[in-house]
N, C-alpha and C positions, 0 to 999 in steps of 0.2 A: 726426385721429386721427393718419396717418401722421405728421405734423407733431410730433404730441405727442408721439408715441411715442421720435423722435429729442428732442425735450427730455430725456424722461426718464432715457434713454440717458446721454446727453451729461452732465446730473447727478450721475449716478453710477460715484463712480472707480472702483468695482468690476467695472463692466459693458464688455464685450465686443462693439462692431462695428465694422463697414464701411461707410463711404458711395463708392459708387461711378456715375460716369459715363460710358456709353462713347461712343465717337465716333457720331456720326452718332442718337445718340439726344436725345430732349429731356427726359428722365424720369433720377432717381439713385435707385440704388438701395440699399436699407437692409438688410445681413444682419447678424442677429445670432444668439449661441447662448453655449455655455459655449469655455472654451479648453483644449484638449489640447495638450502640447507631447512630441513623440515622436524617436527616434532618427536612426530612418532614414526615405527617402521610402516604402519597402516598406510602413514603419509607417502612414502617413497612413490613415485611420480611412474608408474610403470604403464600408464596410457595419459597421453594427452592429447586433450582434442578427439579421441576417438579411435586414435592411432599407437601402437603398441610400440613402447621405447625401451632403447635400451639402456639403463642405467647403470653407471658405479657408484657405490656406496662403501665409502668410511662409515663403519657403525664404532662410538666407544664405549667404552665396558658400561658407562652413567646410564646406555638403556637398558639396562639389565632391572630397573625400576619399571620399567614396562610391564615385568614377570611379579611388581608384589616385594621386589629385595631391595635391599637397604645398599645405597652407596655412595660418597661423596661426589657431591654435583660440580663439576670445577667449567662448567657451561664449552664441554667439547660437541664441536656442533655434530648431527648426523648430516655428512654432508654429501651431498649427491653431484654426478656430473652427469647431465643428460647427454648423452653420445650424439654429436651431428656428423662425427668424422671417425672412423675406425680404419684404421691403414695397418698394415702387414710388412716389415720389412728380414730380409735376412741376416741370420746373426752376427754371422762375419763381417756385413756393411756396419754394423751398430759398434763393433768391436773396434773395427779401423779406422772408426771418426770421432771415438769420442775420447776424451783426456785420458793420459793415463800416471799422468803426475799427482805426485800424494799430495793427499792435503795433511799440512801440522795439523796438530794439537797441541794446545794451549789450557793452562791453569783445571788440567781433567783430576777425576778424582771421582769418589761413591758422594752421594748426597747424604749417606747414612756411614758415619766413622762402623769399621771393623769391631769393634767393641760394643756399640750400642745395637747395633744388628744381632750379634750374637746374641744380646740378654733379651731382643724383642723375641730370635728363633725359644729360646730358654723358655722366656712367659709364654709362648704358644702352646709349644709341647705341654708344659706342666697346668696352667691355666685352661687350655682350650678341649686339646686330645687327650689330655690326664683325667677330665670331669666328663668327657663322653657329649662333647658339642658337635664330634666327627671323626673321622678316618683320616685324614688329611688336607694341610692350607696351604695354601701358595701366598707367601709374602715378598713382595717381591723388593728391590730400592734401585737407582737410578746410577747409571757411570755419566758426570755429565763432562764436558769439555766447551770450550769457546775454539773457532776458528775464525780466521782471518780471509779468508777466498768468500765469492759471490754463494752466498747459501746455494743457486742453482746449477750455478758449475760445481760444487763438491757434490751434490747429492748424483749427479751426472755422469762424473768421475766413480763415486759409491759404485752407482748402479754396472757401470762397467768392469770392475772391481770383479764385482758378485758374479757377473755374466761369464766372465773368464775364469774365474776360480774356483765358484759353489759349482759340486753336483748334486744332486741327490735333493734340490729344493721341488715342493711342490710348484709354488707361483717365486718370480723373482720378479720384484716392482719397484716402482719410483710412482708417489703421486707427489704431483705439484699442484697447489691452488693457493689462492692468495692466504700468507699468512700460515701455510701448512706446508709443509715436506715432509716426507717420508719414501724411506729407501731399506728393502728387506728381504731377506730369503725364507719365506716359511715353505717351513718341512711340512707342514697340516694340513690337509684338507678341514674344517671343521665340518662342513656341510656340503653336500652338493644333490643337487635336486634335478634330477634330466627324465621327462618321456614317464612321468607316474613313478620311480626309482628312487628314492634317501639314499644316501651312503656318508657314514660319518665314520672318520677316521683314528681313533684312537690312539696315541702316539705316548709311549713313557720307557722310563730307562735311558741314559746319557751315556754310552761308550764314547770315553774321549781316548781319540786313538794315540798311540804313544810314538815317540819319535819313530821318524821311520815309515809309520804307519800300520792300520791296523791288518794281525795276522791270524791265521787259525787260530794258536793258542789262546792270544791275549782274548781273543775276542771267546770264545768257547769260556773262559773266567768267568768273562762278566755274564753269558747267557745263561751259567751255572749257579748266579747269584739267589737266594731268595729271597732277597727285599728287595732286588730290581722285577724278578717275576711277581711278586705280592701287588707293587705299585701300578704294575699292567694291569693284574687282574680290577684292583679299584677301580681304575680308570673306564673298562670297559662295564664295569655295571654301573659306572656315573652316568656314564654315554647311552647303553642301553633304556634306562630310567626317561631319557630323553625318546631315544626309539621308538617305544611305547607308546607315548604321550602321542604320537605323530604320525604313526604306521601301523592299518591295521591289522597288519601279522605280524607288529610286533618288533622285529629285527632278527637276524640271523647272522653270527658271526660266523668268517672266515680269515684262516691266519693260523698262527702269528708270521709273520714278515718279520724280515731286515729292513732297516731305513736308511741308505749306507748312503753319509754327506762325504765331503771334503775331507774334514776333520771330527765328526760326529759318524756315532752309529748308532739308532732309537729300534724298538721292535716296536712295534703297531700288529694291530689286527684292522678285519675292514667290516663295519657293520654294515646294512644291507634290508631295505625293507619295500612298501607300498606305501604310497600317498595321496591324497587327493585334494589335499589342504593347499591354499597359494603359498610361494613359496617364502612370503613376508610373514606368514604364519607360522613357517616351519622354522623360518629364522630365529624368530620370537622364543618359540617355546626348546628351541638347542643354543639359549646365550644361557654362562658360554660353557667354552671344553674345560672338565674338572682339571686338565693337564696344566690349565694356568688360573685355576681357582680354589679347587677343593671339594670335600664332600664328607656330607650332603648339602648341593649348592646353594640351598638358602642361608644354610646357617654358615656356608663358609663366606658367604658374601656381607655377613654380619661381622665375623672375625675380622674379614680383610679393613671392614670400618670402622675396628679398634683399634685393630693396629698398625695399619700400613697411616704413614704420614703427611701422606698426601695423595689427594685425587689420581686414577691411573692413567686420564686422558685415552688414547687410543689402545693403548696394553691389554694383551687379552682380549678385546674384543676383534671385529672381524673387518677384513675387507672382500664387499660383496657386489658380483656382477650379476646383472637379473639380464638375460640375452632372450628375447622373443622368439616362440620356437613355431614350431607348421602348425598346433595344433590350437593358437589363439590364445595362449600362455605364455610363459615365463620358466626360462631354466635358470638353476643359479648355483654357482659355483662360489664360494665364500672362505677360504683362507682364515688361518686365525692369524691374530695381529703379533708376530713374535720374530725375535731373531730382527728387529726392525731399530733403524735409527730414526729420530725426528729431528726436523732440523727448524729453527724460529731462530730469527733473529740473532744469526750468528754464533750461535748456542747447540751443540750438540747433547743427544741425549737418547741411551740406551737402558729402557729397562729390562730389568733379569730378575727373575723368580725363583726362589727353591721352593722344595715339593717338602714340606716337614710331615711326619711321622713320627708314631710312637719310639721307633728308634733311631729319632735323628740324632748327629751331632752337632752341636750349635756352631763349631770352627769349621766341621765339615762343610755345613752350610753355607758359611762364609765363604767357604774355600770353591763350593758352587758359584757362588756369583759370581767371584773373580774369573771364575773358568770360561762362564756364560760369557760374561762382555768383554774379558779376551779373545775369543771364536769370532763373535760378530766386529770386533776393533780390526780382528785380521785379515778379516773376511774380504773388508772394504779397501785393506790397505793402508790403515790408519796406525797401527801398529807390524811389525815383521812377521809375515805369517810364517806357521812351520813349515817344512819342508815334509811332504810324504809324496812315496811314489808315485800317486794319482793324479799330485799336480800336474798342470799342463806344462809341454814344455817350453811353448810358444808363447803361452799366456792367450793363446788366439786358438790353439786348434782344441779340439773335443778328448776330454779324457777317457784313458783306456778303464772302464769299470773292473775292479777285479770282482767279481761274484762271488764272495765269501760263502753266502747265501745256500750257491750250489755243493760247495762241498758237504758228501755225506753224511760225517759229522756232525756239521753244523744244522745242516735240515732236518736228523732225527732230532736231537736235543731242545732245536724248535716247536718240533710236531710232536713231541714228548708231552710240552705243557698240555694240549689239548684232552690229554689221560684225566686232567683233572677236575675239567670241566663238564657240565649238567649238558647233555647231550640235547636236553630238551631247546638250548639255543644255538646248538651246532649244526641241527639240523633243520629240511625246511617244516615250517609249523602249517602251513595253507591256511585257512578262513572258515574248517567246519567244526562249529562252536556245538556240535550235539554231542556232548560229553554228558556224564550220568546225574548231574542238578538243573539238567533241561528245564525250561518254566519257572526259575524258582530266580528270587530277586536277591545281591546282594549291592551294599551300599561298604563303599571301603570309606575308612576316616584316615585321612589325610593329617600327623602331627608335625608337619613341614619336613618329611623325605622322601621325596620321591621313586623311592622304591614302588611307591603305593601303586605307579602304574604299570611296573614288573608284573608287581601279583594281581593285580584287574587283568591285567592280561592271560596269567594263568588261569585267575576263575573265569574268564570267560574261554576257554579250550577245556574247561568241566562241564559248564554248559550254562551258568550263570548271566543273566540280565546284572551287565555290572555299571556304577555308577561311583567317581570318587567324589569325595565330600572334604574341602578343609576345616579344621578342628574347630574355626572360628563361625563358619558358615554354616555347620548340620544343624538342621531343626531336630527337635526331638521325633516330632510326625515323621519326620525323613529316617528317622531309625526304628521307632515303632513300625513303618511303614514295610519297613524290608523282611524277605524273609529269614537273610541272614547277618549280621554286622563285622565287617574285618576291623577291628582296632588297629591299627595301622603303628607300623616304628615312626620314631624323631630322636632328636638328640635331647640330651639336658640330663638333669637327677632328677628321678623316678620319684626320690625322696621329697622333691621340695614344693611343696603345697601350696607355697606364694606363688609360683608360677604361674597364669592363668590358664598355659597350653597345658600343664599337668593337670590342674584343677579340673579344666573341659574334661580331659580323657579318663578319670577317677569317677564323671559322672556320667559318662558314658557305658563304660564298663560295668559299672553302678546299679545302672535302670536296666542292662536287658541281663542282669545275672537276679535280679531284681522281678522282674518279668518272666524269669524261665523261657526267653528266645534265647534262638541259636547267636552264640559269638565266638568268633573266633581271635582271640590278640594276639601281636605280634611282637616279637621284642621290647619296645618301649611298655607296649600294651601289655604285654606278658608279665612285664614286674610288675606293674600297675595292678593287676589281677592278684598274680601273689601276696603282694602286699595286703589285698582286699581278703586276700583268704589266711592271712596271718604268719604268713611266711616270711623272714627278714631280708632285707637289702643292703647290697653294700657292695663297694666299686673293687673292681677285679684287682688283684696286687701287678697287673699288668694286663690294660684295656687287648680286646682280643676285636684288632681291626684288622678286617681282609685276612681273617681265619679260615682256613678251614681244617671241621675236624668233625670223627667217625663216630659217634654220639647214640648213647642206648634211646628209641624211642619206642616205649610201650612193646615192649617187646622184640622191636626190629633195631638192627646197627643202619644207622643212616648218615652220610656223607653230607654235611650241610656247612654253607657259611657263616661265620660269625662278625660281626658289629658292634658290640658293645662292649658297653666299659665298665657298667654294673652288672650286677647278678642277684638273682634271689640263691639263697642258700638254705639246706636242711642240714640236719646231723646225716652222717653218712649212711645208711644203710635203710632211709626214710623211703615209704614208699607211698605211704599214704595223710592227706594233711587234712581232716576235715571232712569233707562231702568228695575230694578233690584226689585223687590217684596221679601219683606222682612219679615220674621220671628223673632221675637225677645222678650226677654224675657221682660211681661207688666209692670215690676216692676223699673229693672233695665236698663233694652235696651240693654241687652249681645244680640249681636245674633245668633241664634245656626242656623241660615240657609238661604242661597240665591238662588231664581233661577228667570231665564232671557231667552231672545232668546237663544237658542243652550248652554246652560250652568245651572249647579246648585252645590250649593256648603253645605257644610254639617262641622259645628265647633268639633260634637261628632264623635267617631269610633265606625260608622257602625257594625265592625266587634268583635268588644271585646265582650268578652263570659258576661259583663255588658250592652250590647245594646241587650233589650229582643224583642223589635223591628228591628232588625236591618239591617236583611236582607229583609224584609217589604220596608224600609224605602230606603235602597239601590234599591230596583227594583223601587220605586218611583223616584225617584231622577234620573238614569241612562234613565228610558224613559222619562221624561220631557228635558233632554239634548239632545236625540235622536228626541223629537219632535219637 
């Protein structure tokens, strides 16, 4: 009956339905219903005529505008299927009944030639990362091709191929609605909310299995890579910003783990926290994954807008399933829309992106996009697949998984990564906020870097009553009424007085100094404070993005995470600048911290997972500002 229903739906070009195979299950779910397009996430109809409904949604990248971020508007709909029917079929039956005949591609190639893409990469590294706009950015291009097979028939064939040959995917899926078809195998659950527990799954680092498959030796070489490790830490920091915004306990890190797939292995962490928010609000506050956008998120969207030639459509958005639960609300399961093929009017599109960091090679990132596109095309059977020891012998039987993560040497190397991270985020935090500064208030000024959400969470653990205020909205009354103002981090050149954001942050710092009122300045605001005190600012020879350093902080050595392109610099050996005590590098003179009457500042991000001594140093500096 279920297979005949699938045949009926697939034969009707007006029918809307979804196929989902979830990791660890031996069934394929079939969801069907009417399509409703809505404008905002809040409009997703979780209740209709007083009855909770199951809703499947395709959330396009352009919805990031709901967070006030920029995006090219291609009109891709926020498409919902109001589920009337939810069936399950044995995976073996689906494999036996869908076509395995390959679908030939024609006129295939990238929409942006290699040379032009390499030039874009070079420009982003030099003009964006090199000028302090952020730590990393994901710039995509699209592989396109034509087919002469019916779109729905092709999509079902590709879904079967993914079901048969891919392993380790969080969701393997196919979405059919009029004018829009998507088929993919997403490795990553962006956000899940069940029974008040929110989970995010940051994944970074891509190990492409060599011919013959992954081995312990080749995997260890990958795991030992400093570049891959640092990229994962930066992604975790970025997603912890989101967790701190939606979870009362900020979020706890577990892992790292290996995500082993048929042709790729990724490294990942799990982030968990508690939340009472509506799942649509959770989804809004977590749009979208830094693994497919960049960091900091707001500036990443601006960089994407400047350098990508076409709108993103659904790439880097999410597929979201809202399911009624026993508590009268809805659970949320939302994987990222990557490793996905989009099909419209006989044209296939596979968007792929490369993560650009300070040490990226343009030709290396060109190769990265070729590899990612080939991985998707091979998975759907559009090009020849690599043979691996884990491939299914008959294309239908379950593959034998090689648990390389269980090898003691691999497990030890993975676990050793956590020795670099802050215990604050690795251990349960609880919700007891009776710290040393209980009864006092703080306004944290957000200068367009959501590290402020993590900073605010740590300040609450120190007892403060915290409000986060965007730089463009905070009023002088807000500042004057706070017991302490925390001028936060942000992207950009601190010397650029013509920038409205920089100009406003200068006024905020100056107002607190002039009033002799407690002030803590972080990163960008530390640089602004330094400039106010007459300390020169200059770009670093190489950006410190996601860099952990052991630095002197007023008589103590502290392990701190840095995300800066500019620095305040004094003559080596300087310990005093006017009324301010200076803590600086003994060789370069780079200023790590300042303190004076009613103020303190720090260049690093004490809230970062890289700041092993972050919460202790934060307490010291806040205590000094109050003293």
